[in-house]
Structure formats: structure tokens, C-alpha cells
N, C-alpha and C positions, 0 to 999 in steps of 0.2 A: 680146369676143375673137373669136367666130365670124365678125364681120363680114368680116374680110378673108380668113378661111379659106374662105369660099363660093366665092372666085375660083379655088381650087385644084382643077384638073381631076381630079387622081389620087384625090381623094376621093369623086367622084361614084359614086353607087350602093352605097356602104358605109352600113350601118345606123347611125344617130345614137343614141348612149347619154348618160346623164347621170350625174355622179358626185354623188348627192344629199346625201352627208354633208359636202360641202366647199362653202365660199363664199369668193369673193375680192372684197374691197371696199376702196376707197380712201376716206380721209377728206379732203375738201377744203373750204377756207374761206378768209376773209380773214384776215390776220395778227392774232393775238391774240384770236380768237374761241373757243379752247378745244379745238383738235383733239388736241394732244398730251395735255392733261389728261384728255379722254374716253378715250382709248386706255389710259392709266394705270388709269382706273377700271374699263375692260373686263377688263384684266389681272387686277386685284385680285380682281374678282367671279367670275372663272372659276377661282379657285384656282391661279393661275400660280406663286404663291409659297408658301412653306411655312406651315403653318397657325400656327406661332408667331410669325410675323412680323406686326407691325402696321403699318399705313400711316402712317408717320410723316411730319412736315413736310419733312424732309430727303430724303425719297425720292420727291418728287413729279417729274414730267416725266421719267421714267426713259429715255424714248425719245430724249431730247436728250442724246446721249452725249459730244458734243465739248465742249471747255471754252468755246469761243467761243459755242456755242449757249447754254449755261447761263448765261453772263455777260450776253448780250444778251436772253435770254428769248425767242429765236425758233428755229424749225427751219430749218436750212440745207440738210441732205441729206435726201432721202426715205428712209425706213427701213421694213423690214417686220417684222411680228411675227405669231405665231399664237396664237388663243385657242381652248382646247378646252372645249367644253361636253359632257360625256358623251362619246359617240362621234363628235359633230359637230366640225368644225374650221372656224374663221373665219380667213383669212389678211387681216390688216389692214395696209394701206400707210398710214403717216403722211407727209403731204406739206407742203412749206413753203407759207406764205400769201403770202409776198412774190412779186410778179411777176418781180422780178429773178432769182428762182430757178425761173422757170417751166419750164426745161428739165427739172428735177426731177419737176414735176407731170406734164409729158407723158410721161416715161418710166414714171411710176406707174401712169398710165392704161393703158398698154400690157398691164399685168399682170392687170388686174381685170375683172369682169364687171358691176360697178355701183359707185355712189358714195354716200357720205353727205355731204350738203351742210349744213354747220354754219353757222348764222346767229346773231348775238348779238341777244338779246331787246330790247336798247335801241338799238344802233346801226343794226340793220337790214342789208341787203345793201349792201356797198361795192364800189368798183372791182374789187378782186382777186376778190371773189365773182363778179362777172360774168365776169372773165377765165377763172377755173377752170370755171365752169358752162359757158362757151360751148365749152371744150375737151371736157368730158363729153358734151355734147348732140351735138357733131359726131361723136363716136364711137358715138352710139346706146346710151349707157349708162343704165340705169334710175336714178332719183334717189330717195333718202329724205331729206326735209327734216327736220333736227333744229333746233329753236329752242332755243338753249343760254342759260344764265345767266338762266332765267326768274325766279329769286329776287332779281334786282337791283331795288333799290327804284325805279329810274327805268325799269322794263321796260314795253314797250308791245306786248304779244304779238299782239293782233288786227292792228294797223296793219303789223307787221313781216310777218305772214303775207301781207297784201294786197301788200305791196312785194315779197315774193318771187314771188307769182303774176305781178305786173307784169313782174318781171325775166324770167320764163320766156317771156311774151308778147313782150316786147322783143327776145328772142333768137331769135324764130321757132320755139319749140318746138312740136312736133307735139301732137296731141290726147292721144294715149297718154302722151306724156312729161309733160304737164301734170298727169295724173291721178296725183299722187304721194302717198304717206302722209306724214303730219306726226306727228312725236314731240316732246314737250316735255320738256326735260332740265335737269338742273343737274349738269354733269360733276364739278364739285368735290365736291359732296355724293354722286355716284354714284347718282343717282336719275332715272328717266325714266318717262314715262306717255304714252298716246295721248290722255288726257283734258286739255283745256286748263285750266290752273290760272289763278287771278286773278292780275292784274299784281303782281309782287313775291312770289307765294306759291311754295311748293314743289310739285313734281309729286306726285301722290297715291300713287305706288308707293314702296316702300322701297329698290328696286334697279333695275338696268338691264334686267331680263328683257324688258320691253316692247319695248325697242330691239333685244334679240337675236331676239325673235320676228319683229319687222317685217323684219329682215335676212334671216331665212330664208324669209319669205314673198314679200319683193319682189325680192331679188337672184336672178337665175337661177343654177342649179347649172351648173358647167362642162360644155360639151358636147364630145363627142369621137366619133370614127368608129371602130367596132369593126374591128380588123384593120388599121388604118392604120399606115404606117411612123412611126418616131419623128420628131417635130419640136419642138424647144425654142427659145425666142427669148431672146437675152441683152438683158435691160432695164437692167441696172445692174451696176456693178463694185465690188469691194471688195478689200481685201488682209488677209492674216493673217500674222503674223511667222513661223507655222510652216508654212503651206501656200503662201505666196506670193500671186499674184493669184487672187482668187475671181471667178468670173462668176455673177451672180445671173439665174436664168432662170425662165420660166414654160414648164412642159411643155404643149403644145398637143395633140399626138397621140402615141400609143404610149407605151412605157415606157423608162425609163432606168435602168441599175444600175451599181454601183460595179465598176470594173475592165472596164467594157465599152468596146469600140472603136467610135467614132462618126464620121461625116463632119463636118467643121467647115467650113461654107461662109462664106467671108469676105466682107468689103463689096465687094471687087472682082469677086467671083463665082467666084474659085478655091476648090478643094476640097482639104482635107488630112484624113488619117486620124489621129486622136488617141485616146488612151486616158484615160478618167475615172479619175483616180488616187484622188480623194476626193469623196464625195457627202454633202452636209449638208442638214438641213431645220431650220427654226426651231421651237423650243418656247419660248413666252414670250419672254425676252430673249437665250436661249442658242442657238447652232447646235449641233445634235447629229448625229453621223454616222448615216447611214441607208443601208440596203442598195439599196433601189430607190424610184423615184417614178413616179407614173402621171399622166394628163392632169388639168390643172388645178392641180397642186402647184407651189409656188414653192420652188425649190432653189438651193443654192449649189454650184458644182463647181470643183474645183481641178485643176491639172495642165496647163493651157494658158495659157503665160505672155504671149502676145501677143494675146489674144483681146479684142475690143472690143465697143461697144454695137451693137445691132441685128443682129448675126451670128446665124447659125442653126446649132444641133447637130442633125444629121439622121441617119437610118439609114445604116448603113456601106454596104449594097448599094443602097438606093434613095433617094438623098438629093433632097429637095425644099426650096428655100429659102423663108423667110418674108419679108414686105416689110421693108425697112429703116426705122428710126424717123426721122421727119422733125420738126424742131423750127423755132420762129419764128427769124427772123433777128436778130442782134444790133442794138441802136440806139444804144449808147455805146461810145466807145473811148478808151483812154488809153495813153500810151507808158510802158513800164517798162523802165528800163536799170540799169546799175550805178551805184553811187554815186560820182560825180565831184568832189565838193566838197573843199575843202582839209582838212576834218576826217574824211575817209573812214578807215575801218579802225579806229575807236576802240572800237566796241563789238560789232560784228558779226564772225562767223567766216567767213561765205560771201560773198565779195567778187568772184569773177571772173564774166566774161561767160558762160563755159562752165556755171558752176554755176547761173546764173540761167536760162539757156536749158533746161538739163536739167529744171529744177524746173517751168518753164512747160510743157514738153513732157509731163511727168508728169501735170500738171493736165488737159491736153487729153484724156487717155485717159478719165477718168471724167466729164468735164464737157462734155455735148454742145453746151451753148448758147454756149461760148466759141469764139473764133477767134484765131489768133496769126499775124501778119504780120511780115516783115523791113522794116526802115526803112533809111533811107540809111546809118545808123551801124551798125557791126558789134557795138556793145555795148548796143543798145537795141532793143526790139520793141514793135509795136503790138498791144495785147491788145483785142478786141472783146467786149463783153457785152451783157446786158439792161438793166443799170441801174448807177447808182453804187455802190448797196450791194453788189451782186455783185462788183464790181471792188475795192471797199474791203475786203471780207472776205477776198478773195484775197490782197491786199497784207498784211493784218493776220496772216493765217496764215504768209505767208512771212517777215514780221518776227519773229514769235515762233520761227520755225525758225532764225533768226540771220543773215538776209540783210540787207545794206545796199542800198538802191535809191534811184533817183531816178525820180519819177513825174510825168508831165506832167499839165496840166490835162485833166480830162475833155472830150471833144468829141463831137458828134452823128456818126453814120455816115449820110452823105447817099446818095441814089440819084438816078441820071438816068432819068426816066421820059419817053418821048416827046420826048427831046431837051431837057427842062426839068429843072433842079435841084430835087429834093424833099427835104424834111427829115421826120424822125419826129415824130409828134404824141402828146400824152399826154392821156388823160382824166382830169381832176383833181376830186376832191370835196373840199370844205373844209366842216367843221362848226366853227361858231365863234359866240360871243355877237354878237347883232345890232348892239351898239355899234361893232363893228369893220368893218361892211360898207364903209364910205367907204375906210378904210385898205387893205383886201384888194383892192377894186376898183381903187384906184391902183396897188397893187404889180402886179396882173394887167395893167393897161393898158401898163405898161412892158415887160411880157414878151409883148405882143401875144396875150393870151389872149382868148377869145370866150366869154361866158357862154352857157350853153345852158339852164340851168333854176336857179330859185331857190325854196326852200321854207321857209316859216317855220312851225316846229312849234307857235308860240303859247306857248312855254315860255321865250322869250328867246333861243332859239338859232335860228341859220338854217343851211340847207344849200345850198351852191352848186355847181353843176356847171360845169366850164369845159372848154374844148378849147384847148390851149396848146402851142406847139412845145417839143420835150423840151429843147432848149438853154436855154429860159427857166427851167427848173426845176433846172438845175445850180446849186447853191449857194443855192436858194430857201428851204429849209427853216429855216435859222438865222434869216434875216431875217424869215420869216413868224412864227416863234415870238416873236421880240423884239417885233414890232409888235403881236401879239395877247396880249402879256404872259404867254406860255406857255400860254394856255388853248385855242388853236386846234387842231384835228386835221386833218391832210391826208393823202389817199392818192391815189396816181395809178397809171395803168396804160397800157401802150402802146396806141396807137389809130390804126394806119395812118400815111400818108404825105400830106403836102401840099406845094405849091410853096413854095419858100424864102421866108421872110417878111421879108428884109432884115436890117440890123444891128440887134442888141440891145445897149443898154448897160445892164447891170443893176447894176454896182457903181459907185456914184457917188464912192467914195473912191479915193485913191491908196495907195502903200506908203511907209513909211519904211525906208530902205535903209542898212545900216552901209557906211562908206566905207573901213574898214581892218580889219586882223586884229588881234585881242587879246582881252583879258577885260574884260567890260563893267563899269563903276563906278556906284555909286549916284549920284555926283556928276554924271555925264553923263546918266544916265536921267532925273534930277530936271530937267535943263534940257530934255530932249527931250519929255517927257511932256505938255507944254502944246500940242504939235503934234497930238496925237491919242491912239490906243490903243496901249499898249505891250504886247509879247508875251514880252518877256525879263525875267529877274530879274538883279540884281547879281551878278557873279562867273561868269556864263556865258561861254563862249567864243563870239566872233562872228568872221565873215570878211567881206572885201569882197564886196558883192552879196547878203549874207544880208538877208532882210526882217525886221526886228525889230519892226515895229508897222504900224498903219494910220494914214495921213495923214488929217487931217479934210477937206483939199482933194482936188480930182480928179487932181492930178498927183503923181508920185513926188518924194520929197526924200531927198537923201544926207545922212546924219548921222553924226557922230563919237559911238559909244557907249562908247569906251574912254578918254575924256579924264579925266585925274586932277586932282584939286585940289592946287593948289601949296601948299607950306608957306609961312606968313608968320609974323612974330613976334607976330601977333595971336592966331591959333588954330592948332590942330592940324589936319592933313589928315583928313578923314573924320569930323569932329565934326558934330553937328546936321543931317546930311543924310538919315540913315536914316528919321526919322519923315515926311519930306515925300513918300516915294514912294506912289503910287497902286498897289495890288496888280495885277501883270500879268494880261492876259487869256490863260489857257492854252488852246492849241489842241490838241484830239486829232487823229487822222488825218483823220476825215470833215471836221472843221471846216477843217482846213488845205486839204483838196482843194476845199472849197466856197469858201474865201476866195481861193485863189490866182488871179491874173490871167492874161491871154493870154501874156505874156512871162515867167511865173514857173513854178517847178515845186516839187515837195515832196521833201525829202530824208528818207527814212525809214531809221531804225536801230532796232535792238532797245531802245536806251536813250532816244532822243529823236527828235522829229518837227520838223524845221525847214522854213521856206519860203524859197526862194532865187530869185534871178534866173537865168534860162536863161544869159545872158551876165554873168558876174561883173564883168568889168573895167568900171569907171564910163565911161572915154572911149569904149570900143568900144560900150558900150550906147547912149551919147548919139549916136554916128555911126549906129548901126542904126536908132534912132528917127527921126532927120532924113531918112534914106533912105526909110523907110516913109512918112513924112508927104509927101515929094516925090512918090512913087509914087502915092499917093492923090489928090494935087492933079492930077496928070496924067491919071489914069485918068478 
């Protein structure tokens, strides 16, 4: 915290004090390494819940409060909680592990004085571990390394510790940064120790006390200058049904109290006087009203409707701004617009361009890593984010709220550097059985990937590190899982820009496109299924230009999916057709976004997800394809 406060001239000469009873720490790690589970265990052991309550199965991952987080088993939004140990308080920020939600991590690090780096005892450091650690080291935050899941039967504790040291060296950490304490833990069992257990064994302590002690010893107490005017930094936003918009702030200097009038320094530098109508502090999972807060406290304040991230609340008479929060630029974009298909308006309630625009603007308020731009059309907008997952989560949330949308294929956000076109690159780590080495190499060659490292653990599994253009990874996951029979693991993280790599043709197949509107029949589908993989069932409504399956050849094929069997005097229509049908391949939204081609888009409604051509009319589509072909030949 105090890194950037040192630059503040008005603080020079004031005595520096510490708040020794308080610690602010963020938990960072790769996805699925047990951050949220560890926070759970810390809350339970510090008596955050009533004594009569037991930790049941259904009450795990309490920090994941959003429905989508619980379903997917990942953290999407950074959240804070406070753990009380006697008269000591630890404010913990639980951050997402996905680099797609990196903006959340960057904000979380603004609030704290140190981090807990969690690493899985079997998987070791992965790309996202690198990503979050790089952020922490650049902010000069001290690190505690926690080796989690030491009780896994396949744990390799000593090797993982060595890999962690290598990672620190790789990221050019300073000598004092490499001198970090190591704690061995099993978050699920709620045990931690500083003594290294055997591989697959439990930590020798019965609780997490060792971790709490290390936090107090390693993480510095919040520093402040005695007699300095108020400075609080807005690092996150939330809303409450009763209080309206809440600004989550870290108090850096001075004190703030309920009912106080303060200066609100906006992003454009203008200053307004506002009154703090409500002041809240976190205890366990609840926000409780408080009268005042001092330096180092993490608080929520109400009463300022249009406050946004990175702004400063300062003293009314002597205002001094804190630096704005900067985050990495987006690397993936997609177009989001209203649903323009013939079947629009059947299941959603929010259909108009104004409603979509208002919702996207609302998302911008709290999500620092998103950007929204206007397009040529008045009813569609370009949304830029960090990765496919981040954009898919946004669409999924909007779909649940009742929106009907048309979503374009995800594209990469290019940059022009020194007059040359550059595209974003990803660092990709693949863990897979060694039998699939040839297949993976083939897949990556198509996508213009460069292998940087290959490690064979001698266990039948290999780890491959690649550097690959971001566009090569759009839609890669499904194909990769198919080729490795679901055994492969892949993780990727943004890794700078390189000159444009030329054309990539990653999808070898074309689409089966419906040529008229109507209700699909089993008779028609039975005839089409020989051509490729079908996505629809009999009885589903289809329209001209809707993609109903994947063609086994490279070009598109228009098919009639609504043809009925004619009655003859030999047999009745509809007999003996049902059993010949192959079950359709059902695509969820991520699957549809991955599958959709250059000239296709995805129709998303609360009830169904469909893939369709951008141009629905068959004749018009053929004309535009031939124009594009001519243009390519002439170019």
C-alpha cells in the first residue's frame, strides 16, 4: 500500500505509525487450487459462526455467493471478509483464479499489504499462478507460499516447492522477495503446518494456527502518517437493495466516520462535497454498521450514487487524490446486440436495444477490465474483455436476467505497433498422457503454436508449454478434450503481442443450414444425419439460415429439416422412423460460441441457444460468399 503513498508530498515529515492489530491479505492462485475453501476453513476456525453450527457439506465455499459461481465451481468476483482472532483482525480478499477475471485480482491487490500464494501439491505452479504472482511482485507485496492439498495421493511436495522457487526467479523477484515462508496445508481438512509432511500425508497440526501466525509475522501491519488528512481509495463496487450503490474502500490515511462530509475526487480530477450516509465494515460474511474507521480498514460506504473505481474520498478541507487503478488491456472482443432472428421474443422479456445498452453500461461500472464500443449498427455493441470465459459469463448472466441477444463470434483485439499489425499471444500449458503427444503437436501446428518447453514427469504424463496466438485458442478447448478423450488439462494466460501470424483455419468442417422455416421432423432428420452431426431434435422450431448441425465436409450445405413423410397405402406416416435417429449433440452457450464460424453468430434466449448465419437469406448468402471470394482473388 505505502508504495504509492511515498510519492505524496503532503505526508513528508509526519511520523509513521503502524496498526499492529490489523492485517490485510489477498489469496491468489490458479483456478481450482483451493482459495475459497481455505477462506472457509479460516472463517470456521476463528469462530465466525455460531457455536452450535457444524461445518456441513452444503455450507462449503460460502464466499461464492453468486448462483453462477456455485454452478461452475469458480470464483468470478473478488470478495472480502474479516477474520477475528481475539483482538486481532485479518481482512482477507478472495480473488478469482481465471486470468479472464484478472481485473478483479488487480483491484484486490490495491487493498492489501501482502498475499498468500496457493499452489496445488500435485499440479504445481500453472500459468494463472504466474499471472497473479507477477502482479503481486510488481506491487512489492510480501508473499507467503502455501502448498495446498498435501494429502492428495499424487502429491509431489518437494518438486512443487522447487518449481515455485523457479517461478520466482523466472519473474525476476528480488532477493528479499524470494525469502518467503512456506506453509503446508490441507484447506479441506482445515489443517496447516510449517513442517513438511510426507507426500500424501496430512499436516502435523490439527488446525490452521500455523498459517495465522505466519500471516502476522510476514504481512506488514498497515502504515499511516499521524495527523494526516483523510484518504480512502475506492477499489470495488457493490449494491444493496436498501442502500443503493456501495463503494468498497481501503482507508489509507486519517479517519472516516458516519455522517461526515468528505471531498470526493472524481476520475476527471473534479472535486465534489458529499456526505457519508452509511458506513459498513465486514464481520465474517455480514456487513455491519460502524461509526468510524481508521487507516488500513476495508469499509463499504453508501450515499454516493455515481461513484466509480479508482476515485478517492479525501478530507473536506485538504483533499489529496490517490492514483487511479490501471488494469491490463482487453484481448478478446465480441459483438452483443438484440435478437434479430424470426423466433425473437418467445422466451425473453428484455428485447429492446435500449435495455441491452443500459445493462452493458451498468456492467461497466463495476467491471474495470471491460470496454464497450459502438458499432455501425444502432442495436449492436462491441464488448472487449480478457477472455472467452469472461464474455461468456457476462452473456450467461444477461440470459438469466431475461435478455434475448445475438452474439458474434469472439475475435481478437489487434494493435498496430510501429506501423505493423500485432495480435495478442497466450502462454499455454498442457498436461496430458504422453500417448497424445503427436495429436497435440498436430493441433497446435494448425494454430501456429511454438513449443517452448516439454517436461516428462516419468509418470506417463507430460507437460508442454506453448506460445500461441490468442485467436488459435478460440474454440480450442472442445477439440482438445475430444482428441485427448477428456484426459488432457489446459490452462492459458495472456502473454504480450507479436506480429500477425497470417490466416488460421482451425475448423475443418462446414455447417448444415436449414433452408426454410417450420417444425423439424424425425423423417427429415433421419435423412440429414448421414451428412454429419445434428444439433436439433424432432419437433424443434427452425428457420431459414439456422445452423442445425455440423457438415462432415468443409463447405456449408443447405438442407430441408421440416420435410414430412407422405402417407401411402403401405404404411402410416411417422412409423418406424423414431428408432433410427442418433441422439443430437446439444450445445451449451460456451460450446456454441466455440463452434460458430466467421459468418455465423449465436442467438441466446433464456430458453434456448441457437447458432445461425449472419445473413439468413440463402440467395443473399451465396452472393456475399462469391463477392468475398472474388475480393480474395484480386487481393
